[in-house]
C-alpha positions as CSV (number, residue, x, y, z in Angstrom):
1,X,37.3,39.8,-115.8
2,X,35.1,42.0,-113.5
3,X,36.7,45.5,-112.7
4,X,37.6,45.0,-109.2
5,X,36.1,47.8,-107.3
6,X,37.0,49.4,-103.9
7,X,33.9,48.3,-103.0
8,X,34.2,45.0,-103.2
9,X,37.8,44.7,-101.9
10,X,35.8,46.6,-98.9
11,X,33.6,44.1,-98.6
12,X,35.9,41.1,-98.8
13,X,37.7,42.6,-96.1
14,X,35.1,43.1,-94.0
15,X,34.1,39.3,-94.1
16,X,37.4,37.7,-94.0
17,X,39.3,40.7,-91.4
18,X,42.4,40.2,-94.4
19,X,44.6,43.3,-95.6
20,X,43.4,45.5,-98.2
21,X,46.6,44.1,-100.7
22,X,45.4,40.6,-99.8
23,X,42.1,40.9,-100.3
24,X,42.6,42.7,-103.8
25,X,44.9,39.7,-104.7
26,X,42.6,37.4,-104.0
27,X,40.0,39.3,-106.1
28,X,42.4,39.5,-109.1
29,X,42.9,35.9,-109.0
30,X,39.0,34.6,-108.3
31,X,38.4,37.2,-111.2
32,X,35.9,39.1,-108.6
33,X,33.9,35.7,-107.4
34,X,34.0,36.7,-103.9
35,X,33.1,33.5,-102.6
36,X,36.0,32.1,-104.3
37,X,37.7,34.8,-102.9
38,X,37.3,33.9,-99.7
39,X,38.6,30.5,-100.3
40,X,41.8,31.5,-101.7
41,X,42.3,33.5,-98.6
42,X,41.6,30.8,-96.4
43,X,43.6,28.5,-98.2
44,X,46.6,31.3,-97.9
45,X,46.5,31.2,-94.7
46,X,46.5,27.3,-94.1
47,X,49.6,27.5,-96.6
48,X,51.6,30.1,-95.2
49,X,50.9,28.5,-91.3
50,X,53.7,26.2,-91.9
51,X,56.3,29.0,-93.0
52,X,55.2,30.6,-89.4
53,X,55.3,26.9,-87.6
54,X,59.4,28.0,-86.4
55,X,57.9,31.5,-84.9
56,X,57.5,31.2,-81.2
57,X,53.8,31.4,-80.4
58,X,54.0,32.3,-76.6
59,X,50.9,34.5,-76.0
60,X,47.7,33.4,-76.3
61,X,44.1,32.5,-74.5
62,X,43.5,29.7,-71.7
63,X,39.6,29.0,-71.7
64,X,37.8,26.8,-69.3
65,X,34.2,25.6,-69.2
66,X,31.5,23.8,-67.6
67,X,28.2,22.5,-68.5
68,X,25.0,23.9,-66.4
69,X,25.1,20.7,-64.3
70,X,28.8,20.5,-64.1
71,X,29.2,17.2,-65.8
72,X,30.9,18.0,-69.0
73,X,34.1,20.4,-68.7
74,X,36.7,21.5,-70.8
75,X,40.2,23.1,-71.1
76,X,42.2,24.6,-73.6
77,X,45.3,26.8,-75.1
78,X,45.2,28.8,-78.0
79,X,48.3,30.5,-78.9
80,X,49.6,33.1,-81.0
81,X,52.8,36.0,-81.0
82,X,51.5,38.6,-79.8
83,X,49.2,40.2,-77.3
84,X,47.5,42.3,-79.7
85,X,46.3,39.5,-81.3
86,X,45.5,37.3,-77.9
87,X,43.0,40.5,-77.3
88,X,41.6,41.1,-80.7
89,X,37.8,39.9,-80.8
90,X,38.1,37.8,-83.5
91,X,40.5,35.7,-81.7
92,X,38.7,35.7,-78.8
93,X,35.7,34.3,-80.5
94,X,37.5,31.7,-82.5
95,X,39.0,30.5,-79.1
96,X,35.5,30.5,-77.7
97,X,34.2,28.3,-81.0
98,X,36.7,25.9,-80.1
99,X,36.2,25.3,-76.3
100,X,32.5,25.2,-77.3
101,X,33.1,22.7,-80.1
102,X,35.3,20.5,-77.8
103,X,32.3,20.8,-75.0
104,X,29.9,19.6,-77.4
105,X,31.6,17.0,-78.9
106,X,34.1,13.9,-77.6
107,X,37.1,14.1,-79.0
108,X,40.8,13.8,-77.5
109,X,43.3,14.7,-80.4
110,X,43.6,18.0,-82.3
111,X,42.7,16.6,-85.5
112,X,39.8,15.7,-84.2
113,X,38.7,18.9,-83.2
114,X,39.9,20.5,-86.5
115,X,37.0,18.4,-88.1
116,X,34.2,19.2,-85.9
117,X,31.0,20.7,-88.1
118,X,30.3,24.3,-86.8
119,X,27.1,25.3,-88.8
120,X,28.2,25.1,-92.6
121,X,31.7,25.0,-91.7
122,X,34.5,23.3,-89.6
123,X,36.7,24.3,-86.9
124,X,39.7,23.5,-89.2
125,X,38.0,26.1,-92.1
126,X,37.6,28.3,-89.2
127,X,41.3,27.8,-88.4
128,X,42.2,28.6,-91.9
129,X,40.4,31.9,-92.0
130,X,41.9,33.1,-88.7
131,X,45.4,32.4,-90.4
132,X,44.4,34.6,-93.3
133,X,43.2,37.1,-91.1
134,X,46.5,37.5,-89.3
135,X,49.9,37.1,-90.4
136,X,50.9,35.2,-86.9
137,X,51.8,31.6,-85.8
138,X,48.5,30.6,-84.4
139,X,48.1,26.9,-82.8
140,X,45.5,25.4,-80.5
141,X,48.4,23.7,-78.2
142,X,46.7,21.6,-75.8
143,X,43.2,20.8,-74.4
144,X,41.4,17.8,-72.3
145,X,38.0,17.1,-71.8
146,X,36.0,15.5,-69.0
147,X,32.7,13.9,-68.0
148,X,32.0,13.3,-64.4
149,X,30.1,11.3,-62.3
150,X,30.0,14.2,-59.4
151,X,30.9,17.9,-60.7
152,X,33.1,20.1,-62.2
153,X,33.7,24.0,-61.8
154,X,35.7,26.5,-63.4
155,X,37.7,29.4,-62.7
156,X,39.6,31.9,-65.6
157,X,42.3,34.5,-64.1
158,X,41.2,37.8,-65.4
159,X,43.0,38.2,-68.8
160,X,42.5,34.6,-69.5
161,X,46.2,33.5,-69.6
162,X,45.4,31.2,-66.3
163,X,42.2,28.7,-65.8
164,X,41.9,25.9,-63.5
165,X,38.8,22.8,-63.5
166,X,38.2,21.1,-60.6
167,X,36.5,18.2,-60.0
168,X,34.1,17.2,-56.7
169,X,33.0,13.4,-56.2
170,X,29.3,15.1,-55.6
171,X,27.0,17.1,-57.5
172,X,23.4,19.3,-57.2
173,X,25.3,21.4,-54.8
174,X,23.9,24.3,-53.3
175,X,24.8,27.8,-54.2
176,X,27.0,28.0,-50.6
177,X,28.7,24.9,-51.7
178,X,29.5,25.7,-55.2
179,X,31.4,29.0,-53.8
180,X,33.2,27.1,-51.8
181,X,34.2,24.9,-54.8
182,X,35.1,28.3,-56.6
183,X,37.4,28.8,-53.9
184,X,39.0,25.6,-53.6
185,X,39.7,26.2,-57.9
186,X,41.1,30.1,-57.4
187,X,43.3,28.5,-54.5
188,X,45.1,25.9,-57.2
189,X,45.5,29.1,-59.9
190,X,47.0,30.8,-56.8
191,X,49.3,28.2,-55.2
192,X,49.9,25.7,-58.1
193,X,50.0,22.4,-56.1
194,X,51.4,19.1,-58.0
195,X,48.8,16.8,-55.9
196,X,45.4,16.1,-54.3
197,X,46.8,14.8,-51.1
198,X,49.8,13.2,-49.9
199,X,48.9,10.1,-50.9
200,X,49.1,11.0,-54.5
201,X,52.8,11.4,-54.4
202,X,54.8,9.0,-56.2
203,X,57.1,7.4,-54.4
204,X,60.2,8.2,-56.7
205,X,59.1,11.9,-56.1
206,X,59.2,11.3,-52.4
207,X,62.3,9.6,-52.2
208,X,64.1,12.1,-53.9
209,X,63.1,14.9,-51.8
210,X,63.9,12.8,-48.6
211,X,67.5,12.2,-50.1
212,X,67.7,16.2,-51.0
213,X,66.9,16.8,-47.7
214,X,69.1,14.2,-45.7
215,X,72.0,15.5,-47.9
216,X,71.5,19.5,-46.9
217,X,71.3,18.1,-43.2
218,X,74.2,16.3,-43.8
219,X,76.3,18.8,-45.7
220,X,75.6,21.3,-42.2
221,X,77.3,18.8,-40.0
222,X,74.6,16.6,-38.8
223,X,74.8,12.7,-38.7
224,X,72.7,10.3,-40.6
225,X,70.1,9.7,-37.5
226,X,69.6,13.2,-37.5
227,X,70.0,14.1,-40.9
228,X,67.0,11.3,-41.4
229,X,65.1,12.8,-39.0
230,X,64.8,16.3,-40.2
231,X,64.5,15.1,-43.6
232,X,61.3,13.6,-42.9
233,X,60.2,17.1,-40.8
234,X,61.1,18.8,-44.5
235,X,59.1,16.0,-46.1
236,X,55.8,17.4,-43.9
237,X,57.0,20.8,-45.3
238,X,57.1,19.6,-48.8
239,X,53.2,18.3,-48.5
240,X,52.4,21.2,-47.2
241,X,53.1,23.1,-50.0
242,X,52.6,20.8,-52.9
243,X,49.6,19.0,-51.8
244,X,46.3,21.0,-52.2
245,X,44.5,19.6,-49.4
246,X,47.3,20.6,-46.7
247,X,47.9,24.0,-48.2
248,X,47.1,27.0,-46.1
249,X,43.5,28.4,-47.6
250,X,44.6,32.1,-49.4
251,X,41.2,33.8,-48.3
252,X,41.7,32.5,-44.6
253,X,45.5,31.6,-43.1
254,X,43.5,29.6,-40.1
255,X,42.3,27.3,-42.5
256,X,43.5,24.7,-44.9
257,X,41.6,23.3,-47.9
258,X,40.9,20.2,-46.2
259,X,38.8,22.4,-43.6
260,X,37.3,24.4,-47.0
261,X,36.4,20.8,-48.2
262,X,34.9,19.7,-45.5
263,X,32.6,22.3,-45.1
264,X,31.3,21.6,-48.7
265,X,30.7,18.1,-47.5
266,X,28.9,19.6,-44.1
267,X,26.7,21.4,-46.8
268,X,26.3,18.7,-48.8
269,X,25.3,16.3,-46.2
270,X,28.0,13.7,-47.1
271,X,31.9,13.4,-47.5
272,X,32.6,15.1,-50.9
273,X,36.2,14.7,-52.3
274,X,38.3,16.4,-54.7
275,X,38.9,14.0,-57.4
276,X,40.7,15.7,-60.3
277,X,42.0,18.9,-60.9
278,X,43.6,20.8,-64.1
279,X,45.8,24.4,-64.0
280,X,46.8,25.9,-66.9
281,X,48.9,28.7,-67.7
282,X,49.6,30.0,-70.8
283,X,53.0,29.2,-72.4
284,X,54.2,26.9,-69.6
285,X,56.2,23.7,-70.1
286,X,53.9,20.9,-70.7
């Protein structure tokens, strides 16, 4: 067997980022074969993942991306256990590879993402490699990929813990209109609407809100008829808080988001509608 030199260990560490001890063990097992040692470390990462699976992975990265024409968009959450790993350049590079792979391939499951070819490797192979570098539970938690007849824009909040995609019904927007659309994405990030408009609120959600408001009014001594009117008034407040188009614009309290979308329409020359949005916040319940 070839003697395992310090230089060989260093070379393997430089290529994989694994610990010195793990590199030396892999080289011993591979009898000095560097390529085989790399595979051993990658398999070790995959094998140890199951042991880490019950450990909390609440840190990580949220990324969103759109194609140059806005016709394709993707958003992804990749988790790890510590902020130290989340801010590591290798982890960030892996996350970037994942979202680019999703953008370039029509996939809908994590297994399909893992099977995507990236050069001579796969996302799954690179995942095993990242597991070998960090002794943490790392996982692609969720993702979505969209195509549009209009266009998407994205917003990633500083720190990559929160990201938004928003779609409108028109493409080929001017620079000014795109700026307004980015404002809408930032609004979604800041104010967390649940719906685009009041027409999108399910009947059961609306009914539950009315019942809560009526009961609150009755508990305050109001008779049922008055309580009903109070409930309807409070429902308008619910719409203003939870429906994107009715929210007060965070950058100008004299406007609603509906006004901002109207400005996009005026710039475009015909009506533009917000048709979809996604907001991912790191570690939120899903």
